[in-house]
C-alpha positions in Angstrom: -32.3 61.1 -0.9 -32.2 61.2 -4.7 -29.3 59.2 -6.0 -26.3 61.2 -7.2 -26.5 59.8 -10.7 -30.2 61.1 -11.0 -29.2 64.4 -9.5 -26.4 64.8 -12.3 -29.1 63.9 -15.0 -31.5 66.5 -13.6 -28.9 69.2 -13.6 -28.3 68.6 -17.2 -31.9 69.5 -18.2 -32.3 73.0 -19.2 -34.2 75.1 -16.7 -37.4 76.9 -18.0 -36.7 80.5 -18.4 -40.2 82.2 -18.6 -41.3 85.7 -17.5 -42.6 84.2 -14.1 -42.1 84.9 -10.6 -39.0 83.4 -8.9 -41.4 81.0 -7.0 -42.6 79.6 -10.4 -39.1 78.9 -11.5 -38.5 76.8 -8.3 -41.5 74.8 -8.8 -40.5 74.0 -12.5 -37.1 72.9 -11.3 -38.5 70.6 -8.7 -41.0 69.1 -11.1 -38.0 68.3 -13.5 -36.1 66.6 -10.9 -39.1 64.5 -9.9 -39.7 63.4 -13.5 -36.1 62.3 -13.9 -36.3 60.3 -10.7 -39.4 58.5 -11.8 -37.9 57.7 -15.2 -34.7 56.3 -13.4 -36.8 54.4 -11.0 -38.8 52.8 -13.9 -35.6 52.0 -15.6 -34.3 50.2 -12.5 -37.5 48.3 -12.2 -37.2 47.2 -15.7 -33.7 46.2 -15.2 -34.5 44.2 -12.2 -37.3 42.6 -13.9 -35.1 41.7 -16.9 -32.4 40.2 -14.5 -34.8 38.2 -12.4 -35.6 34.7 -13.6 -39.2 34.1 -14.9 -40.8 30.8 -14.7 -41.5 29.3 -17.9 -44.5 27.0 -18.8 -43.8 23.6 -20.4 -44.5 25.0 -23.9 -43.0 28.1 -25.5 -39.4 28.8 -24.8 -38.8 25.4 -23.0 -40.1 23.5 -26.1 -38.0 25.6 -28.4 -34.9 24.8 -26.4 -35.8 21.1 -26.4 -36.2 21.1 -30.1 -33.0 23.0 -30.6 -31.0 20.5 -28.6 -32.6 17.6 -30.6 -32.1 19.1 -34.0 -28.6 20.4 -33.5 -27.0 18.0 -31.1 -29.1 14.9 -31.2 -30.0 15.2 -27.6 -33.3 14.4 -25.9 -34.3 16.8 -23.1 -36.9 15.9 -20.3 -37.5 18.5 -17.7 -38.8 17.3 -14.4 -38.3 20.5 -12.4 -38.7 24.2 -12.5 -37.8 26.1 -15.8 -36.8 29.8 -15.8 -35.7 32.5 -18.1 -33.8 35.7 -17.5 -33.0 38.5 -20.0 -30.0 40.2 -18.3 -27.0 40.3 -18.1 -27.5 38.0 -21.1 -30.5 36.0 -22.1 -30.4 32.7 -20.5 -32.5 29.6 -19.5 -32.3 27.3 -16.5 -33.9 23.8 -16.3 -33.8 21.9 -13.0 -34.2 18.1 -12.7 -33.5 17.3 -16.3 -32.6 14.2 -18.1 -30.4 14.6 -21.1 -29.8 11.7 -23.4 -28.7 10.4 -26.7 -30.9 8.0 -28.4 -28.1 5.5 -29.0 -27.9 5.0 -25.3 -24.3 6.0 -25.4 -24.8 8.9 -22.9 -27.3 9.9 -20.3 -27.3 12.5 -17.6 -29.9 12.4 -14.8 -31.1 14.8 -12.0 -29.1 17.6 -13.5 -29.4 21.3 -13.6 -29.1 22.7 -17.2 -28.1 26.3 -17.9 -27.9 27.7 -21.3 -27.0 31.1 -22.6 -29.0 32.3 -25.6 -27.5 34.2 -28.5 -29.0 37.6 -28.8 -29.2 38.1 -32.6 -31.1 34.8 -33.3 -33.4 35.6 -30.4 -34.4 39.0 -31.9 -35.4 37.0 -34.9 -37.4 34.4 -33.0 -34.8 31.5 -33.1 -33.3 29.7 -30.2 -29.5 29.1 -30.3 -27.4 28.2 -27.4 -24.0 30.1 -27.2 -23.0 28.3 -23.8 -24.2 25.2 -22.1 -23.6 24.5 -18.4 -24.5 21.0 -16.7 -24.1 20.8 -13.0 -24.9 18.1 -10.3 -25.4 15.5 -13.1 -25.3 11.7 -12.7 -23.9 10.6 -16.0 -24.0 7.0 -17.4 -22.1 6.4 -20.5 -20.8 3.6 -22.8 -17.2 4.0 -24.2 -17.8 1.6 -27.1 -21.0 3.4 -28.1 -19.3 6.8 -27.8 -16.5 5.7 -30.1 -19.1 4.4 -32.8 -20.6 7.9 -33.0 -19.9 9.9 -36.2 -17.5 12.5 -34.5 -16.0 13.3 -37.9 -19.5 14.4 -39.3 -20.3 16.3 -36.1 -17.0 18.3 -36.2 -17.5 19.0 -40.0 -21.0 20.4 -39.4 -19.5 23.2 -37.5 -18.4 24.8 -40.6 -22.0 25.2 -41.7 -24.0 25.3 -38.4 -23.5 27.4 -35.3 -22.9 25.4 -32.1 -22.4 26.5 -28.5 -18.9 27.9 -28.0 -18.6 26.6 -24.5 -19.5 23.6 -22.5 -19.3 23.6 -18.7 -19.7 20.4 -16.5 -19.5 20.9 -12.9 -19.8 18.8 -9.7 -20.9 15.8 -11.7 -20.1 12.0 -11.8 -19.7 9.6 -14.6 -20.3 5.9 -14.6 -19.3 3.7 -17.6 -21.5 0.7 -18.4 -18.5 -1.1 -20.1 -15.8 0.2 -17.8 -17.1 -0.5 -14.3 -13.7 0.4 -12.6 -13.5 3.8 -14.4 -16.0 5.7 -12.3 -15.4 9.4 -12.1 -16.4 11.6 -9.3 -16.4 15.4 -8.7 -16.1 16.1 -12.5 -15.5 19.6 -13.5 -14.7 20.4 -17.2 -14.5 23.5 -19.3 -14.5 23.0 -23.1 -14.1 26.1 -25.2 -14.4 26.2 -29.1 -15.1 29.7 -30.2 -15.0 29.3 -34.0 -14.8 26.5 -36.5 -11.3 27.8 -37.5 -10.2 28.1 -34.1 -8.6 25.2 -31.8 -10.6 23.5 -29.3 -9.4 24.0 -25.6 -10.3 22.2 -22.5 -9.4 22.1 -18.9 -10.8 20.4 -15.9 -10.4 17.8 -13.0 -12.1 14.6 -11.7 -11.5 12.1 -8.9 -10.7 8.7 -10.1 -10.1 5.9 -7.6 -9.8 8.4 -4.8 -7.0 10.6 -6.6 -7.7 13.8 -8.1 -6.6 14.1 -11.7 -6.2 17.4 -13.4 -6.6 18.1 -17.0 -4.2 20.9 -17.3 -4.5 21.3 -21.0 -6.2 19.8 -24.1 -5.9 21.5 -27.4 -6.5 20.4 -30.9 -8.1 21.3 -34.3 -11.4 19.4 -34.6 -12.0 20.2 -38.3 -8.5 19.1 -39.4 -8.9 15.9 -37.4 -12.3 15.3 -38.9 -10.8 15.8 -42.4 -8.0 13.3 -41.8 -5.5 16.2 -41.8 -2.7 16.8 -39.4 -3.7 18.9 -36.4 -1.6 20.4 -33.6 -2.3 18.5 -30.4 -1.3 19.2 -26.8 -2.4 17.1 -23.8 -1.4 17.5 -20.3 -2.6 15.5 -17.2 -1.3 15.6 -13.7 -2.0 14.0 -10.3 -0.4 13.7 -7.0 2.0 10.9 -8.1 3.0 12.2 -11.6 2.4 13.8 -14.8 1.8 12.9 -18.5 2.3 15.6 -21.4 2.2 15.3 -25.1 2.7 18.0 -27.7 3.0 17.6 -31.4 0.9 16.7 -34.6 -1.9 14.0 -34.7 -4.0 12.7 -37.4 -7.0 10.5 -37.1 -8.8 8.3 -39.7 -8.0 4.8 -40.8 -4.4 5.1 -39.8 -4.3 7.4 -36.8 -0.8 8.6 -35.8 0.9 11.1 -33.7 4.5 12.6 -33.7 5.9 15.1 -31.3 7.5 15.2 -27.8 6.3 13.6 -24.6 7.0 13.6 -20.8 5.8 10.8 -18.5 6.9 11.0 -14.9 5.9 9.6 -11.7 7.3 9.8 -8.1 6.4 6.2 -7.6 5.6 3.7 -10.3 4.8 1.3 -7.6 2.0 3.6 -6.3 0.8 4.3 -9.8 0.5 0.6 -10.7 -1.4 -0.1 -7.5 -3.7 2.9 -8.1 -4.4 2.4 -11.9 -4.5 -1.4 -11.9 -2.2 -1.5 -14.9 0.3 -4.4 -15.2 3.8 -3.4 -16.0 7.0 -5.4 -15.8 8.7 -4.8 -12.4 6.1 -2.1 -11.8 5.8 -3.0 -8.0 9.6 -2.8 -7.7 10.1 0.7 -9.4 10.0 4.0 -7.6 10.4 7.4 -9.2 10.9 7.2 -13.2 10.4 9.6 -16.1 10.5 9.2 -19.8 11.1 12.1 -21.9 11.8 12.4 -25.7 10.6 12.3 -29.2 7.4 10.3 -29.5 5.7 8.5 -32.5 2.5 6.7 -32.1 0.4 4.6 -34.6 -1.9 1.5 -34.4 1.0 -0.9 -34.1 3.5 0.8 -32.0 4.5 3.5 -29.5 8.2 4.4 -29.9 10.7 6.8 -28.5 13.5 6.9 -31.2 15.4 9.1 -28.8 14.6 9.0 -25.1 15.9 10.0 -21.8 14.9 7.8 -18.9 15.4 9.0 -15.4 15.3 6.1 -12.8 15.6 7.5 -9.4 18.8 9.5 -9.5 20.2 7.8 -12.6 19.7 9.0 -16.3 19.8 6.6 -19.2 19.7 7.4 -22.9 18.7 5.2 -25.8 15.5 4.0 -27.5 12.2 2.6 -26.3 9.0 1.1 -28.0 5.8 -0.6 -27.1 4.4 -3.1 -29.6 0.5 -2.9 -29.7 -0.2 -5.6 -32.3 0.5 -8.6 -30.2 -1.7 -10.4 -27.6 0.2 -8.5 -24.9 1.9 -5.2 -25.1 5.6 -5.8 -25.6 8.1 -3.1 -24.2 11.4 -3.1 -25.9 14.5 -0.9 -25.6 18.1 -0.4 -25.5 19.5 1.9 -22.8 22.8 3.0 -21.6 23.8 4.9 -18.4 27.0 6.2 -16.8 25.9 4.8 -13.4 22.7 3.0 -12.4 21.4 1.5 -9.2 19.3 -1.6 -9.6 19.0 -2.6 -6.0 15.2 -2.2 -6.0 15.0 -4.9 -8.8 17.0 -7.4 -6.9 15.4 -6.7 -3.6 13.1 -9.9 -3.8 16.3 -11.9 -4.0 17.5 -10.4 -0.8 14.1 -11.2 0.9 14.4 -15.0 0.4 15.5 -15.4 3.9 13.2 -15.1 7.0 14.0 -13.0 10.1 15.4 -16.1 11.8 18.1 -16.4 9.0 16.5 -19.5 7.4 15.1 -19.6 3.9 11.7 -18.1 3.7 8.5 -20.2 3.4 6.5 -17.4 1.7 5.2 -18.1 -1.7 7.0 -16.8 -4.8 4.6 -14.9 -7.0 5.9 -13.8 -10.4 2.6 -12.5 -11.6 3.0 -9.1 -10.0 6.2 -8.3 -12.0 5.4 -10.1 -15.3 2.2 -8.1 -16.3 3.5 -7.0 -19.6 6.4 -8.3 -21.9 9.7 -6.8 -21.7 12.8 -7.1 -23.9 15.4 -4.7 -22.5 19.1 -4.4 -23.3 20.9 -2.3 -20.7 24.6 -1.1 -20.4 26.3 0.9 -17.7 29.7 2.0 -16.8 28.8 1.4 -13.2 26.0 -0.6 -11.7 24.9 -1.6 -8.3 22.6 -4.6 -7.4 22.3 -4.5 -3.7 25.7 -5.1 -2.3 27.1 -6.3 -5.6 28.9 -3.7 -7.7 29.7 -4.2 -11.5 31.7 -2.1 -14.0 31.1 -1.9 -17.8 28.1 -4.0 -17.5 26.2 -5.3 -20.6 22.9 -7.1 -19.6 19.6 -8.1 -21.0 16.2 -8.8 -19.3 13.5 -10.8 -21.0 10.0 -10.9 -19.3 7.2 -13.0 -20.6 4.1 -14.3 -18.8 5.3 -16.1 -15.7 8.8 -16.0 -16.9 11.9 -13.9 -16.1 15.3 -14.2 -17.7 18.2 -12.0 -16.8 21.4 -12.4 -18.6 24.7 -10.7 -17.8 26.9 -10.7 -21.0 29.9 -9.3 -19.3 30.9 -7.1 -16.4 34.0 -6.0 -14.6 33.9 -7.5 -11.2 36.3 -6.9 -8.4 39.3 -6.6 -10.7 38.1 -9.5 -12.7 35.1 -10.3 -15.0 31.8 -12.0 -14.4 29.1 -13.6 -16.8 25.9 -15.2 -15.8 22.3 -15.9 -16.4 19.2 -16.3 -14.1 15.9 -17.7 -15.0 12.7 -17.9 -13.0 9.8 -19.8 -14.7 6.5 -20.2 -13.1 4.8 -23.7 -13.4 1.4 -24.8 -12.2 2.1 -24.9 -8.5 5.9 -24.0 -8.2 8.8 -22.0 -9.7 11.7 -23.3 -11.5 14.9 -21.4 -10.8 17.9 -21.9 -13.0 21.3 -19.9 -12.6 24.6 -20.3 -14.1 27.8 -18.1 -14.2 31.6 -17.8 -14.9 34.0 -15.5 -13.2 37.7 -15.0 -13.7 40.4 -12.8 -11.9 38.3 -11.8 -9.1 39.8 -10.3 -5.9 38.0 -12.5 -3.4 38.8 -10.4 -0.4 37.3 -7.1 -1.6 34.2 -9.2 -2.9 33.7 -10.8 0.7 34.1 -7.3 2.2 31.4 -5.8 -0.2 28.7 -8.5 0.6 29.4 -8.0 4.3 31.4 -11.1 5.1 34.7 -11.3 6.9 37.8 -11.2 4.8 39.0 -14.7 5.8 40.7 -15.3 2.5 42.6 -13.4 -0.1 43.8 -14.1 -3.6 42.6 -14.1 -7.2 39.6 -16.4 -7.9 38.2 -18.0 -11.0 35.5 -20.7 -11.4 31.9 -21.3 -12.5 28.6 -22.5 -11.1 25.3 -23.9 -12.2 22.4 -24.6 -10.0 18.6 -25.2 -10.5 15.8 -26.0 -8.2 12.0 -26.1 -8.1 9.4 -25.2 -5.4 6.6 -22.8 -4.4 8.8 -21.1 -1.8 12.5 -20.2 -1.5 12.9 -22.9 1.3 11.4 -25.5 -1.2 13.7 -24.4 -4.0 16.8 -25.0 -1.9 15.8 -28.3 -0.7 15.3 -29.6 -4.2 18.3 -27.8 -5.7 20.8 -29.6 -7.9 24.0 -28.4 -9.4 27.7 -28.0 -9.3 30.4 -25.4 -8.8 34.1 -25.1 -8.8 36.4 -22.4 -7.7 40.2 -21.9 -7.7 42.0 -19.2 -5.8 45.7 -18.5 -6.5 48.5 -16.6 -4.7 46.4 -15.9 -1.5 46.4 -16.2 2.2 44.2 -17.7 4.8 43.5 -14.9 7.3 43.1 -15.8 11.1 45.2 -19.0 11.2 48.7 -19.8 10.4 48.9 -23.5 9.6 52.7 -23.6 9.6 52.8 -22.4 13.2 50.0 -24.6 14.2 51.8 -27.7 12.9 55.0 -26.7 14.8 53.1 -26.1 18.1 51.2 -29.4 17.6 54.5 -31.2 17.2 56.0 -29.8 20.3 53.1 -29.5 22.6 50.1 -31.1 20.9 47.8 -31.3 23.8 48.0 -27.6 24.4 48.0 -26.6 20.7 44.2 -26.5 20.8 44.3 -23.4 22.9 46.8 -21.3 20.8 46.1 -22.1 17.1 44.4 -18.9 16.2 45.9 -15.9 14.6 48.3 -15.1 11.9 48.1 -15.9 8.2 48.8 -18.9 5.8 50.1 -17.9 2.4 49.2 -20.5 -0.3 50.0 -21.0 -4.0 46.6 -22.4 -4.9 43.3 -23.3 -3.3 40.7 -25.2 -5.2 37.3 -27.0 -4.5 34.5 -28.6 -6.3 31.0 -28.9 -5.0 28.3 -31.2 -6.3 24.8 -30.7 -5.1 21.9 -33.1 -5.0 18.6 -32.4 -3.2 19.9 -29.4 -1.4 23.1 -31.0 -0.1 26.5 -30.4 -1.5 29.5 -32.9 -1.4 33.0 -31.4 -1.4 35.1 -33.1 -4.2 38.8 -32.5 -4.6 39.0 -29.6 -2.2 42.6 -28.9 -1.6 45.1 -26.0 -0.4 48.7 -26.2 -1.4 51.3 -24.0 0.4 55.1 -24.0 0.3 55.3 -26.1 3.4 51.6 -27.2 4.2 49.1 -29.3 2.3 45.5 -29.2 3.3 42.6 -31.3 2.2 38.9 -30.7 2.8 36.0 -33.2 2.6 32.5 -33.0 3.9 29.1 -31.7 3.1 27.6 -28.2 2.6 23.8 -28.0 3.2 22.2 -25.4 1.0 18.8 -26.2 2.4 19.8 -25.7 6.1 22.4 -23.1 5.3 25.1 -25.1 7.3 28.2 -27.1 6.7 30.2 -30.0 8.3 33.7 -30.2 6.8 36.9 -31.7 8.0 40.2 -29.9 7.0 43.3 -32.3 7.2 46.5 -30.4 7.5 49.9 -32.0 6.7 53.4 -30.8 6.3 54.6 -31.3 2.6 57.4 -33.5 3.9 55.6 -35.5 6.8 57.6 -37.1 9.5 57.0 -40.9 9.5 56.8 -40.9 13.4 54.0 -38.5 13.4 50.2 -38.9 12.5 49.8 -37.7 8.9 47.5 -34.7 9.6 46.3 -32.1 12.0 42.5 -32.2 11.5 40.1 -29.1 12.0 36.4 -29.4 12.3 34.7 -26.7 10.3 31.0 -26.7 11.2 27.9 -24.7 12.0 25.7 -22.3 10.2 26.8 -20.0 7.3 26.6 -17.0 9.5 28.3 -18.5 12.4 31.1 -20.9 11.3 33.2 -22.6 14.2 36.6 -23.9 13.4 38.1 -26.2 16.1 41.0 -28.6 16.1 40.0 -32.2 16.4 41.1 -33.5 19.8 42.0 -37.1 18.4 44.6 -35.7 15.9 46.3 -33.7 18.7 46.3 -36.7 21.1 47.8 -38.9 18.4 50.6 -36.5 18.1 51.3 -36.7 21.8 54.0 -39.4 22.5 52.5 -40.2 25.9 48.8 -40.4 24.8 49.5 -42.2 21.4 49.4 -45.8 22.9 45.8 -45.1 24.0 44.7 -45.4 20.4 46.8 -48.6 19.6 44.8 -51.6 18.8 44.5 -54.0 21.8 46.3 -57.3 21.7 44.1 -60.4 21.3 43.5 -62.3 24.6 45.3 -65.7 24.9 43.0 -68.6 24.4 42.3 -70.3 27.7 43.8 -73.7 28.0 
């Protein structure tokens, strides 16, 4: 059947009107249709021949393309496979098994397929110019240092006088860096478009780096302005499964490159990003979701956010940030303020200093994971939470140096009182020096015990100070070698769970049965105070006393920081002791910190018993034998 289009064309031809018989007219119409069909068929054959690729010989067009790449781009082309040419839909060439390289050895692509789209007008005048270049299935090796040393400024400026390809496509390729062995890129797909010298350059693409697919959502800049050391609009956006980086503003290259604009850096887990990228960031392994957004300024010496919003988890902080680049190590500095902030992730290692058994951990302390970059941060918050500790109106600073962390709490509201303190962790050759000190005043000790998950066995308003230091490779070693002192005073409080007044009365009336009925009730007191001196992980109680209106209690004994235990005696006496009775009712306070047992001492009860008291009198000396 004759195609419909050919039939239409045939119908448009005027029929021959001669004085012939009707049969002759029919033959003329038939011959006209057959001629049109043959012409159409010939056109289709020509179109098919123009669309089909023709195999090229090593000379001719292949040599012209090779010369064009060398003269215009400085690229050497070696073809090891088939070379073809097709005319339609646009003139194009294809080279298989090519090696494409730069003589400076900065870039080389092997085993690739090169496709080039030829500009039509230069082709009509016998010249070869590529309008589009596509490189696929290439194995690319490159040198970052060598690429940086190329004359990019001159290359971009030549675009004003020479015609370059307006589009570059790289597909399903890989890139290996000779001077960046850990930066291998796989499954590289890139599209670069630069239509005209006066237009911006655009690029999009993707690549797999370290097992993660990284998307180049947008790259846009004006190459000619950058090459002329003028300000150019710049936009950059990268994204991956764990986060996104975006910059938009103005940039200038040259002797003093700089950028000003806005930025957004966000990650769902900084911990995963640090592990994936290999970058060392302060407290990076301890940080989850974080984003940094605000005005950005970059030059050779500094990256700074003069106005920045930092989102840490669900908390938002405002202030300033900067990164100094002219030091041996990058230095991150900033001042941030928040309404509320949860810092529990950052103190989590302190809560993991105990093993599952409850004893101090024997795992090595490693500061290198969290001290990769220097940090000098000042932080304030109306409310702050550090694990089970809650602070109000907090003003703190954090300083990180190689193998060193210093945290200082300038002041904070703490359970109706105030708290100040300092903690320093310093890495030595084979151990960690730990130093801590603090001062607290007006603290409601009952609510403090409740917040840290301890029984509220005492109430009142506490004040005191502490200073401890130790050294060791593990938390257990640090506690075994700890030294220090502390003092605490609690005023206008109560002991909960024991009524010492009632205990003394019961002991006076029925002392031998008092051990069965001493628990319960409360003991109000005016003041309780204690001092603890620590040497080699063992603390000695000094001047520990509780004064109540009718009872006086003194304590003496030891507290083992290394073993997390205590062995203390509490001697309870009435304020006006009876001369006929023993001076004190004694309690043994002993056991582990998590399981303290309080029991009356049997001897003190027996001595209060009139019937049993003679059992403890000194025996009379035996008469000398005559």
